[in-house]
C-alpha positions as CSV (number, residue, x, y, z in Angstrom):
1,M,-16.8,5.5,-3.5
2,D,-20.2,4.4,-2.3
3,K,-21.3,2.2,0.6
4,W,-21.4,-0.9,-1.7
5,I,-17.7,-0.6,-2.5
6,I,-16.8,-0.5,1.2
7,Q,-19.0,-3.5,1.8
8,I,-17.4,-5.4,-1.1
9,F,-13.8,-5.0,0.1
10,S,-14.9,-5.6,3.7
11,S,-16.5,-8.8,2.6
12,L,-13.4,-10.1,0.8
13,Q,-10.9,-9.5,3.6
14,P,-9.4,-12.1,5.9
15,Y,-11.8,-13.7,8.3
16,K,-14.4,-13.2,5.6
17,D,-14.4,-15.3,2.4
18,G,-12.0,-13.9,-0.2
19,R,-13.1,-16.6,-2.6
20,K,-16.7,-15.4,-2.9
21,S,-18.0,-15.2,-6.4
22,F,-19.5,-12.1,-7.8
23,S,-22.8,-13.9,-7.8
24,D,-22.6,-14.6,-4.1
25,L,-21.5,-11.0,-3.4
26,S,-24.4,-9.7,-5.4
27,K,-26.8,-11.8,-3.4
28,E,-25.2,-10.8,-0.1
29,L,-25.3,-7.1,-1.0
30,S,-28.6,-7.1,-2.9
31,L,-26.9,-5.6,-6.0
32,S,-26.8,-6.9,-9.6
33,R,-23.8,-9.0,-10.6
34,P,-22.6,-6.3,-13.1
35,S,-22.8,-3.6,-10.4
36,V,-20.7,-5.7,-8.0
37,T,-18.2,-6.5,-10.8
38,E,-17.9,-2.9,-11.8
39,R,-17.3,-1.8,-8.2
40,Y,-14.8,-4.7,-7.5
41,N,-12.8,-3.7,-10.7
42,R,-12.7,-0.1,-9.4
43,L,-11.3,-1.3,-6.1
44,V,-8.6,-3.2,-8.0
45,E,-7.8,-0.3,-10.3
46,R,-7.4,2.1,-7.4
47,G,-5.2,-0.3,-5.5
48,V,-7.7,-0.7,-2.6
49,I,-7.7,-4.5,-3.2
50,D,-4.1,-5.4,-3.4
51,K,-4.6,-9.2,-4.0
52,I,-6.7,-12.1,-3.0
53,S,-4.7,-15.2,-2.0
54,A,-4.8,-18.3,0.1
55,K,-3.4,-17.9,3.6
56,V,-1.4,-21.0,4.8
57,N,-1.4,-21.9,8.5
58,P,2.3,-22.2,9.4
59,S,1.6,-25.0,12.0
60,A,-0.1,-27.1,9.3
61,I,3.2,-27.2,7.4
62,G,5.5,-27.9,10.3
63,R,6.4,-24.3,11.3
64,D,5.1,-24.3,14.8
65,V,7.2,-21.4,16.2
66,I,6.5,-17.9,15.1
67,L,8.9,-15.2,16.1
68,F,9.8,-11.5,15.5
69,I,13.4,-10.4,15.0
70,Q,14.5,-6.9,15.5
71,V,17.7,-6.0,13.6
72,S,19.6,-2.8,14.5
73,E,23.2,-1.5,14.2
74,M,23.5,-3.2,10.8
75,N,26.8,-3.9,9.3
76,L,25.7,-4.2,5.7
77,S,23.6,-2.0,3.4
78,F,19.9,-2.0,3.6
79,E,19.6,-3.1,0.0
80,K,21.9,-6.1,0.6
81,F,20.0,-7.0,3.8
82,E,16.6,-6.7,2.0
83,Q,17.8,-9.0,-0.8
84,L,18.9,-11.6,1.8
85,V,15.6,-11.6,3.7
86,V,13.5,-11.7,0.5
87,E,15.3,-14.9,-0.5
88,H,15.2,-16.4,3.0
89,P,12.6,-19.2,3.3
90,D,11.9,-18.7,7.0
91,I,11.1,-14.9,6.8
92,L,7.4,-14.2,6.3
93,E,7.5,-10.4,6.6
94,C,10.1,-7.7,6.6
95,H,9.4,-4.1,7.8
96,C,11.9,-1.2,7.6
97,L,11.3,1.0,10.7
98,T,12.2,4.4,12.1
99,G,13.9,4.7,15.4
100,Q,16.7,2.6,16.9
101,V,15.5,-0.7,15.2
102,N,16.2,-0.8,11.5
103,Y,14.1,-3.9,10.6
104,L,11.4,-6.0,12.1
105,L,11.2,-9.5,10.7
106,K,8.5,-12.1,11.2
107,A,9.7,-15.6,10.8
108,A,8.3,-19.1,11.1
109,V,10.5,-22.1,12.1
110,C,9.8,-25.7,13.0
111,D,11.5,-26.0,16.4
112,M,14.0,-24.4,18.9
113,T,17.0,-25.7,17.0
114,H,15.8,-24.1,13.8
115,L,15.1,-20.9,15.8
116,S,18.6,-21.0,17.2
117,N,20.2,-21.4,13.8
118,L,18.1,-18.6,12.4
119,I,19.1,-16.2,15.1
120,E,22.7,-17.2,14.8
121,E,22.6,-16.5,11.1
122,F,21.1,-13.0,11.6
123,T,23.6,-12.1,14.3
124,G,26.1,-11.7,11.5
125,Y,24.1,-8.8,10.1
126,G,23.9,-6.6,13.2
127,R,22.4,-6.5,16.7
128,I,19.5,-8.9,17.1
129,N,16.6,-9.0,19.5
130,S,14.1,-11.8,19.1
131,S,10.7,-12.6,20.6
132,I,8.6,-15.7,20.3
133,V,4.9,-15.3,19.7
134,L,2.9,-16.9,22.4
135,R,-0.5,-16.0,20.9
136,S,-2.0,-13.5,18.5
137,P,-5.3,-12.1,19.8
138,I,-5.6,-9.9,16.7
139,K,-4.5,-11.4,13.4
140,D,-5.4,-10.2,9.9
141,K,-8.0,-7.7,11.1
142,V,-10.5,-6.4,8.6
143,I,-9.6,-2.8,7.8
144,Q,-12.1,-0.1,7.1
145,P,-11.4,3.3,5.4
146,I,-11.1,6.3,7.7
147,I,-13.6,8.9,6.5
148,K,-13.2,12.5,7.6
149,K,-15.8,13.7,10.1
150,G,-18.1,16.6,9.6
151,L,-18.6,16.2,5.8
152,S,-21.9,15.6,4.0
153,K,-22.5,12.2,2.3
154,K,-21.5,13.7,-1.1
155,E,-18.4,15.4,0.4
156,K,-17.4,12.1,2.2
157,T,-17.7,10.2,-1.1
158,K,-15.6,12.7,-3.0
159,W,-13.0,13.0,-0.2
160,L,-12.6,9.2,0.0
161,E,-12.4,8.9,-3.8
162,N,-9.7,11.6,-4.0
163,R,-7.8,9.9,-1.2
164,L,-7.8,6.6,-3.0
165,V,-6.8,8.2,-6.3
166,F,-4.0,10.1,-4.6
167,S,-2.7,6.9,-2.9
168,F,-2.1,5.5,-6.3
169,L,0.2,8.5,-7.0
170,G,2.2,7.9,-3.9
171,F,2.8,9.2,-0.4
172,Q,5.0,12.1,-1.5
173,Y,2.3,13.5,-3.8
174,L,-0.2,13.3,-0.9
175,R,2.2,15.3,1.3
176,K,2.4,18.0,-1.4
177,C,-1.4,18.1,-1.8
178,R,-2.5,17.8,1.9
179,D,-2.8,21.6,2.3
180,V,-4.9,22.0,-0.8
181,Y,-7.3,19.1,0.0
182,S,-7.2,19.6,3.8
183,F,-6.8,16.0,4.8
184,T,-4.4,14.3,7.3
185,L,-1.8,11.8,6.6
C-alpha cells in the first residue's frame, strides 16, 4: 500500500465526497486516472473500502429523536434478537458487546410517543436502558490506518499490506499469525 491508496480512501470517506469520479480523484492526487482506478480497485478487493453510499439525515425524513438502547439480561436467544432488530425499521445500528450489556442499539424515532412505544417493545426482550442523543460532536469520523512505528518506508508498506490481506482472512487467523508477524491486534 502506498501513500496514494491512503489518500484515495481518506478522500472518499464521510465528510469528504464519496461520489468523486476517478477523474476528479486523479486531478486531486496528481495521478493518472488508470493509477487511481487500479489503487481504488485494490482497496475494494482487500476490503478496505466496504461500500460507498448515500447517508440520509434522519431529521430530514421526520426522525428527529436519536437514541441508544442498551439491552442486557436477555430472555431470548441472540440469534432471534438479532433477527428481530435487523427487521425493525427504527433500528439503525446493532452492536453485540462484551461485559454486562449484551447489545447496544442505535435508533431513530419521530417523537416521544414513538420513543416510548419502542422502549416498551424492547422491554419484552430483556433489561433496557435508553439514552437520548443531545448532540454528536464526532460523527462519521474519517479513519486512517495505524502504521507500526520504527519501520522503514518499505517495511511499513509491506506490514500494512500484510495486515490488510490478513483482515480479509478474518480475526481468528490474525490471532494465530500475530506472533509470526509481530503486530498487535
